[in-house]
C-alpha positions as CSV (number, residue, x, y, z in Angstrom):
1,M,86.4,137.2,164.5
2,G,90.1,136.7,163.8
3,V,90.4,133.4,165.6
4,V,87.3,132.2,163.8
5,I,88.7,132.9,160.4
6,R,92.1,131.6,161.1
7,Q,90.9,128.3,162.6
8,S,88.3,127.8,159.8
9,L,91.0,128.5,157.1
10,K,93.3,126.0,158.7
11,Q,90.6,123.3,158.9
12,S,89.4,124.1,155.3
13,A,93.0,123.7,154.0
14,A,93.4,120.4,155.9
15,A,90.0,119.3,154.6
16,Y,90.9,119.8,151.0
17,V,94.1,117.9,151.5
18,G,92.0,115.2,153.0
19,V,89.7,115.2,150.0
20,L,92.7,114.5,147.7
21,M,93.9,111.8,150.0
22,G,90.5,110.2,150.1
23,M,90.3,110.2,146.3
24,V,93.7,108.4,146.0
25,N,92.5,105.9,148.6
26,V,89.2,105.2,147.0
27,L,90.4,105.2,143.3
28,V,93.8,103.5,143.7
29,I,94.7,101.9,147.1
30,Y,91.5,100.2,148.2
31,P,90.7,98.6,144.8
32,M,94.3,97.3,144.6
33,A,94.7,96.0,148.2
34,L,91.3,94.8,149.2
35,S,88.5,92.8,147.6
36,R,85.1,94.4,147.3
37,E,83.9,92.1,150.1
38,E,86.8,93.0,152.4
39,L,86.4,96.7,151.7
40,G,82.7,96.3,152.4
41,V,83.4,94.8,155.8
42,V,85.7,97.6,156.9
43,Q,83.4,100.3,155.6
44,F,80.3,98.6,157.1
45,L,81.9,98.5,160.6
46,R,83.1,102.1,160.5
47,E,80.0,103.7,159.0
48,T,77.7,101.8,161.3
49,A,79.7,102.8,164.3
50,L,79.7,106.5,163.2
51,M,76.0,106.4,162.6
52,L,75.2,104.9,166.1
53,A,77.7,107.1,168.0
54,P,75.4,110.2,168.4
55,F,72.7,108.0,169.9
56,V,75.2,106.5,172.3
57,F,76.1,110.0,173.3
58,L,72.4,110.5,173.9
59,G,72.1,113.5,171.6
60,G,74.7,115.3,173.5
61,N,76.8,116.7,170.6
62,A,75.3,120.2,170.8
63,L,74.8,119.9,174.5
64,A,78.6,119.7,175.1
65,I,78.8,123.3,173.7
66,R,75.4,124.7,174.6
67,F,75.8,124.2,178.4
68,F,79.5,124.6,178.8
69,P,79.3,128.4,179.5
70,E,77.1,127.6,182.5
71,F,79.8,125.3,183.9
72,R,82.9,127.2,182.8
73,D,85.3,127.8,185.7
74,P,89.0,126.9,185.2
75,E,89.7,127.1,188.9
76,R,87.1,124.5,189.7
77,G,87.8,122.2,186.7
78,H,84.7,123.6,184.9
79,N,82.6,122.1,187.7
80,G,83.0,118.5,186.5
81,F,81.3,119.1,183.1
82,L,83.7,116.7,181.3
83,F,83.1,114.0,183.9
84,F,79.3,114.5,183.3
85,L,79.8,114.1,179.5
86,F,81.7,110.8,180.1
87,G,78.7,109.8,182.3
88,M,76.3,110.5,179.4
89,V,78.4,108.3,177.0
90,G,78.6,105.6,179.7
91,A,74.8,105.6,180.2
92,G,74.2,105.6,176.5
93,F,76.6,102.7,175.9
94,A,75.0,100.7,178.7
95,V,71.6,101.1,176.9
96,F,73.3,100.1,173.6
97,L,74.9,97.0,175.1
98,G,71.5,96.0,176.6
99,L,69.9,96.2,173.2
100,W,72.9,94.6,171.4
101,F,72.8,91.5,173.6
102,G,69.0,91.5,173.9
103,F,68.6,91.3,170.1
104,R,71.9,89.5,169.3
105,E,70.3,86.6,167.6
106,V,68.1,88.9,165.4
107,I,71.1,91.0,164.4
108,W,73.2,88.0,163.6
109,S,70.4,86.5,161.5
110,W,70.4,89.6,159.2
111,Y,73.8,88.5,157.9
112,A,73.2,84.8,157.8
113,D,72.7,84.8,154.0
114,G,75.6,86.2,152.0
115,G,76.9,88.2,154.9
116,E,79.1,85.6,156.7
117,R,82.1,87.8,156.3
118,V,80.3,90.7,158.1
119,Q,78.9,88.3,160.7
120,A,82.4,87.1,161.6
121,W,83.4,90.7,162.8
122,L,80.2,91.9,164.4
123,H,81.6,91.2,167.8
124,L,84.0,94.2,167.3
125,L,81.2,96.6,166.5
126,P,80.5,97.6,170.2
127,W,84.1,98.6,170.7
128,L,84.0,100.8,167.5
129,V,80.7,102.4,168.6
130,L,82.2,103.2,172.1
131,F,85.4,104.7,170.6
132,A,83.4,106.7,168.0
133,A,81.0,108.1,170.7
134,L,83.9,109.1,172.9
135,A,85.8,110.7,170.0
136,Q,82.7,112.8,169.1
137,M,82.2,113.9,172.6
138,L,85.8,114.9,173.2
139,T,85.9,116.7,169.8
140,Q,82.8,118.7,170.7
141,Y,84.2,119.5,174.2
142,T,87.5,120.7,172.8
143,A,85.7,123.1,170.5
144,N,84.8,125.1,173.6
145,F,88.4,126.3,173.8
146,N,88.4,127.4,170.1
147,R,90.4,124.4,169.0
148,I,89.0,122.5,166.0
149,V,92.0,121.8,163.7
150,V,93.9,119.2,165.8
151,P,90.7,117.2,166.6
152,Y,89.8,117.3,162.9
153,L,93.2,116.0,161.9
154,L,93.0,113.2,164.5
155,N,89.5,112.2,163.4
156,D,89.8,112.6,159.7
157,F,93.5,112.3,158.7
158,S,94.2,109.3,160.9
159,V,91.5,107.4,159.0
160,K,92.9,108.5,155.6
161,V,96.4,107.5,156.5
162,V,96.1,104.5,158.8
163,V,93.3,102.5,157.0
164,P,95.1,102.6,153.6
165,A,98.4,101.8,155.4
166,L,96.7,98.7,156.9
167,A,95.3,97.8,153.5
168,L,98.7,98.0,151.9
169,A,100.3,96.0,154.7
170,Y,97.7,93.3,154.0
171,F,98.4,93.5,150.3
172,F,102.1,92.9,150.8
173,H,101.4,90.1,153.3
174,Y,102.6,91.8,156.4
175,L,99.1,91.6,158.0
176,S,96.2,89.2,157.8
177,F,92.8,90.5,157.2
178,S,92.1,90.0,160.8
179,G,95.0,92.4,161.5
180,V,93.4,95.0,159.2
181,V,90.0,94.9,161.0
182,H,91.5,94.9,164.5
183,G,93.8,97.7,163.4
184,V,90.8,99.8,162.3
185,V,89.2,99.2,165.7
186,W,92.2,100.1,167.8
187,M,93.0,103.1,165.6
188,H,89.7,104.6,166.8
189,G,90.7,103.8,170.4
190,A,94.0,105.6,169.7
191,I,92.1,108.6,168.5
192,V,90.3,108.8,171.8
193,L,93.7,108.6,173.7
194,A,95.2,111.3,171.5
195,L,92.2,113.6,172.1
196,L,92.6,113.1,175.8
197,W,96.3,113.9,175.6
198,Y,95.5,117.0,173.6
199,L,93.0,118.2,176.2
200,H,95.7,117.6,178.8
201,A,98.2,119.6,176.8
202,L,95.7,122.4,176.7
203,G,95.3,122.2,180.5
204,Q,91.6,121.3,180.1
205,L,91.5,117.7,181.1
206,H,89.5,117.9,184.3
207,L,87.9,114.6,185.4
208,R,87.0,115.4,189.0
209,P,83.2,114.9,189.5
210,S,81.2,117.7,190.9
211,R,77.4,118.2,191.6
212,R,77.8,121.9,192.3
213,K,76.1,123.0,189.0
214,L,73.9,120.0,188.5
215,T,70.7,121.4,189.9
216,R,67.4,119.7,189.2
217,Q,66.3,122.5,187.0
218,R,69.5,122.5,184.9
219,L,69.4,118.7,184.5
220,R,65.8,118.9,183.3
221,A,66.8,121.6,180.8
222,M,69.8,119.5,179.6
223,A,67.6,116.4,179.2
224,E,65.1,118.3,177.1
225,F,67.8,119.8,175.0
226,A,69.5,116.4,174.4
227,G,66.2,114.8,173.6
228,F,65.4,117.3,170.9
229,G,69.0,117.0,169.7
230,L,68.6,113.2,169.4
231,L,65.3,113.5,167.4
232,G,66.7,116.4,165.3
233,G,69.8,114.3,164.5
234,L,67.7,111.4,163.3
235,G,65.7,113.7,161.0
236,G,68.8,115.4,159.8
237,R,70.4,112.1,158.8
238,L,67.2,111.1,156.9
239,A,67.1,114.5,155.1
240,S,70.8,114.5,154.2
241,R,71.1,110.9,153.0
242,I,67.7,110.3,151.3
243,D,68.7,111.5,147.8
244,V,71.2,108.7,147.0
245,F,68.7,106.1,148.3
246,M,65.8,107.5,146.2
247,V,67.9,107.9,143.0
248,T,68.7,104.1,143.3
249,T,65.0,103.3,144.0
250,L,63.3,105.6,141.5
251,A,66.0,105.6,138.8
252,N,68.7,103.0,138.6
253,P,72.1,102.1,140.1
254,T,74.0,103.5,137.1
255,A,72.3,106.9,137.7
256,T,73.3,106.6,141.4
257,G,77.0,106.3,140.4
258,V,76.8,109.4,138.3
259,Y,74.9,111.3,141.0
260,Y,77.4,110.2,143.7
261,L,80.5,111.4,141.8
262,S,78.8,114.7,140.8
263,S,77.7,115.3,144.4
264,V,81.2,114.8,145.6
265,V,82.3,117.6,143.3
266,G,79.4,119.9,144.2
267,N,79.8,119.4,147.9
268,V,83.5,120.4,147.9
269,I,82.1,123.9,148.1
270,D,80.7,123.2,151.6
271,V,84.0,122.6,153.3
272,P,84.6,126.2,154.4
273,R,81.1,126.4,155.9
274,Q,81.6,123.2,157.9
275,A,84.9,124.6,159.3
276,L,83.4,128.0,160.2
277,S,80.4,126.3,161.8
278,R,82.6,124.2,164.1
279,I,84.7,127.2,165.4
280,S,81.7,129.5,165.6
281,A,79.5,127.2,167.7
282,P,81.1,127.7,171.1
283,I,81.5,131.4,170.6
284,V,77.8,131.7,169.8
285,A,76.9,129.6,172.8
286,D,79.0,131.9,175.0
287,A,77.4,135.0,173.6
288,M,73.9,133.7,173.9
289,N,74.5,132.6,177.4
290,A,75.8,136.1,178.2
291,G,72.8,137.7,176.4
292,D,75.2,139.5,174.0
293,L,72.9,139.8,171.0
294,D,75.1,142.5,169.4
295,K,78.0,140.0,169.2
296,V,75.7,137.3,167.8
297,A,74.3,139.7,165.2
298,D,77.9,140.7,164.1
299,M,79.0,137.1,163.8
300,Y,75.8,136.3,161.9
301,R,76.4,139.0,159.2
302,R,80.2,138.4,159.0
303,T,80.0,134.6,158.7
304,A,77.3,134.8,156.1
305,L,79.5,137.2,154.0
306,N,82.7,135.3,154.4
307,Q,81.0,132.0,153.7
308,L,79.4,133.5,150.5
309,V,82.8,134.7,149.3
310,A,84.3,131.2,149.7
311,G,81.2,129.5,148.2
312,V,80.8,131.6,145.0
313,F,84.6,131.6,144.5
314,L,84.7,127.8,144.6
315,L,81.5,127.2,142.7
316,T,82.4,129.6,139.8
317,G,85.9,128.0,139.6
318,I,84.4,124.5,139.4
319,L,81.8,125.5,136.8
320,L,84.5,127.1,134.7
321,S,86.6,124.0,134.7
322,L,83.9,121.3,134.7
323,D,84.3,120.2,131.1
324,D,88.1,119.8,131.6
325,L,87.5,118.0,134.9
326,F,85.2,115.4,133.3
327,A,87.7,115.0,130.5
328,L,90.4,114.1,133.0
329,I,88.2,111.5,134.9
330,P,88.6,107.9,133.6
331,N,85.5,107.2,131.5
332,G,84.5,110.8,132.2
333,E,82.1,110.9,129.2
334,K,79.9,108.5,131.2
335,Y,79.6,111.1,133.9
336,V,78.9,114.2,131.9
337,A,75.2,113.8,132.6
338,G,76.1,114.9,136.2
339,K,76.9,118.5,135.2
340,P,73.5,119.8,136.3
341,V,73.9,118.0,139.6
342,V,77.1,119.9,140.3
343,L,75.4,123.2,139.5
344,L,72.3,122.5,141.6
345,L,74.0,121.0,144.6
346,G,76.6,123.9,144.4
347,L,73.7,126.4,144.5
348,A,72.2,124.5,147.5
349,N,75.5,124.9,149.3
350,I,75.6,128.6,148.4
351,V,72.1,129.1,149.9
352,N,73.4,127.4,153.1
353,M,76.5,129.6,153.2
354,A,74.8,132.9,152.4
355,T,72.4,132.4,155.4
356,G,75.4,132.2,157.8
357,I,75.3,130.4,161.1
358,N,71.5,130.6,161.5
359,E,71.4,126.9,162.6
360,E,74.1,127.4,165.3
361,I,72.3,130.5,166.7
362,I,69.0,128.6,166.9
363,T,70.6,125.6,168.5
364,Y,72.2,127.6,171.3
365,S,69.2,129.9,171.9
366,R,66.0,129.3,173.8
367,Y,64.3,128.6,170.5
368,F,66.2,125.3,170.0
369,R,63.0,123.3,169.8
370,Y,62.2,125.0,166.5
371,K,65.2,123.3,164.9
372,F,63.6,119.9,165.4
373,Y,60.4,121.0,163.7
374,F,62.3,122.6,160.8
375,I,64.3,119.5,160.2
376,L,61.1,117.5,160.2
377,V,59.7,119.9,157.5
378,L,63.0,119.5,155.6
379,A,62.9,115.7,155.7
380,L,59.2,115.5,154.6
381,F,59.7,118.2,151.9
382,N,62.8,116.5,150.6
383,V,61.2,113.1,150.3
384,G,58.1,114.6,148.5
385,A,60.2,116.6,146.1
386,N,62.3,113.6,145.3
387,F,59.2,111.5,144.5
388,L,57.9,114.3,142.3
389,L,61.1,115.3,140.5
390,I,63.3,112.1,140.1
391,P,60.8,110.4,137.7
392,R,60.8,113.5,135.5
393,F,64.4,114.6,135.6
394,E,66.3,111.6,137.1
395,I,69.5,112.8,138.9
396,A,68.9,116.4,138.1
397,G,65.6,116.0,139.8
398,A,67.2,114.7,142.9
399,A,69.6,117.7,143.0
400,L,66.8,120.1,142.3
401,A,64.9,118.5,145.2
402,T,67.9,119.1,147.5
403,L,68.2,122.7,146.4
404,C,64.5,123.4,147.0
405,S,64.6,121.7,150.4
406,I,67.7,123.6,151.5
407,A,66.1,126.9,150.4
408,V,62.9,126.2,152.4
409,Y,64.9,125.0,155.4
410,N,67.0,128.2,155.5
411,L,64.0,130.4,154.8
412,L,62.4,128.9,157.9
413,K,65.6,129.3,160.1
414,S,66.4,132.9,158.9
415,G,62.7,133.9,159.2
416,L,62.6,132.6,162.8
417,L,65.8,134.7,163.7
418,W,64.3,137.8,162.1
419,W,60.9,137.3,163.8
420,K,62.2,136.5,167.3
421,L,65.6,138.3,167.5
422,R,65.6,140.8,164.6
423,L,68.8,139.2,163.2
424,N,69.5,139.6,159.5
425,P,72.6,138.2,157.6
426,L,72.1,140.0,154.3
427,S,74.1,143.0,153.1
428,W,74.7,145.0,149.9
429,R,78.2,143.4,149.6
430,M,76.6,140.0,148.9
431,A,75.1,141.4,145.6
432,G,78.6,142.7,144.7
433,I,80.2,139.4,145.3
434,A,77.6,137.6,143.2
435,L,78.1,140.1,140.3
436,L,81.8,139.7,140.5
437,A,81.6,135.9,140.2
438,A,79.1,136.2,137.4
439,G,81.3,138.6,135.5
440,C,84.3,136.2,135.9
441,Y,82.3,133.4,134.6
442,V,81.1,135.3,131.5
443,L,84.7,136.5,130.9
444,L,86.4,133.1,131.1
445,Q,83.7,130.6,130.2
446,G,84.7,128.7,127.0
447,W,88.3,129.9,127.1
448,H,90.6,127.0,126.1
449,P,94.0,128.5,125.5
450,L,95.9,125.3,124.9
451,G,93.3,122.8,124.0
452,R,94.6,120.3,126.6
453,P,92.2,119.6,129.5
454,F,94.8,119.6,132.3
455,F,96.7,122.7,131.2
456,D,93.5,124.5,130.3
457,L,92.2,123.8,133.8
458,V,95.3,125.2,135.4
459,F,95.6,128.3,133.2
460,R,91.9,129.1,133.5
461,S,91.9,128.7,137.2
462,A,94.9,130.9,137.5
463,A,93.3,133.6,135.3
464,Y,90.1,133.4,137.4
465,G,92.0,133.9,140.6
466,A,94.0,136.7,139.1
467,V,90.7,138.6,138.3
468,F,88.4,137.6,141.2
469,V,90.8,138.2,144.2
470,P,92.2,141.6,143.3
471,V,88.7,143.0,142.5
472,L,87.4,141.5,145.8
473,L,90.2,143.2,147.7
474,V,90.1,146.6,145.9
475,A,86.3,146.9,146.2
476,R,86.5,145.8,149.9
477,L,83.6,143.5,149.3
478,A,84.8,141.3,152.2
479,P,86.5,143.4,154.9
480,D,87.6,140.4,156.9
481,V,89.5,139.0,153.9
482,N,91.2,142.4,153.6
483,G,92.0,142.4,157.3
484,L,93.4,138.9,157.1
485,L,95.7,139.8,154.2
486,M,96.9,142.9,155.9
487,S,97.6,140.9,159.1
488,A,99.6,138.3,157.1
489,V,101.6,141.1,155.3
490,A,102.4,142.7,158.7
491,R,103.6,139.4,160.2
492,G,105.8,138.9,157.1
493,R,107.6,142.3,157.6
494,P,111.0,142.2,159.2
């Protein structure tokens, strides 16, 4: 469990730095350096490529982890598994190109009116799609060796450093806009090369083909798994992105702006869960392949507990400082209506975190088909709840719909794991952590020692940490956190 916590902490720290960088880019650099139309072109190309990449990979994101234990053999270059994954991307890209050129006139016509600037750069989209698909595949494959931080830095930080640098170069007339767009495309190509180099540095870049493990039965199982992954990914994208669309449709664009900013604040809580999920996935896949349910059960309980610690600590800290945070945001009084959204989406993330790695366990077990059905339920429930709640409560209704949907989704997943495998993530320590957070909130809520938003935020956050962390450690509510601290102290001794 030590490597899991260390890697997830490193990625979480990097992710929060990335959040700050992203805010500077969005609020300062991009509005200064690019027109709204130019920024729209860059974001359209990137977001479209990232959306299409999983389909070009033929639903193989989870497959790259799920089946690796069956191919693992360092002496034989892991039996050509990486070469096989490249073949999947190649096949998916060939299908994409066939559709791209087959429907070229239709695609171009979509941007004939008012989208000429987009139309001028559509010819670069296939390159971006290919690079994005390769980067996703290599990132997933690298996770099999318990390495997630460097791929994350390459995929995320490079975008938050290179794209604004290109925009500034354009602003100061060192580049044309054509140079900016081409720079974005080749940046993604450079990410692929950097990931290949990283795999080589790890001694895991094995490109020799092999049919030794590619039996007809295994290929059939892999095709079924990838197919369900592709359908599940489509449903997941619908479920996760529908709220903003429906707020715009059922409320108004102004409400969407408030909802978006509030959701960014609320979803900061989810960063540690994402990191823990990435590093846990290959370990769960190995354990499930070896039939080691005791190891899976232990990881299930411990990840749920550790994620809950991170989640309630962050959510309580955000809620304590929410008034000061809105006071510091330019025109923050216009966004105060989003406070319920922060709370409700924060609670949705807490539900996700308190139920641990249930999704990863299902994905890499023989019950993976259930994930598709559960995501379908999630998508339908979320759409229905939004239709019901947004007209009555506007943006708070959208957030409440998300909370209810996430609760139902996790109830289904956790129920399946209890029914089929008798796995349960809950423990008495969770109640202690919740009570500790509630006590800190009651103690510090409304405390404004200096009457200045920035300084109050800093002092209150420091006081909160000074109460929460020592009590957590003394009461041993999260043994892994205690162990991590003791390990750090031991390393610091002469």
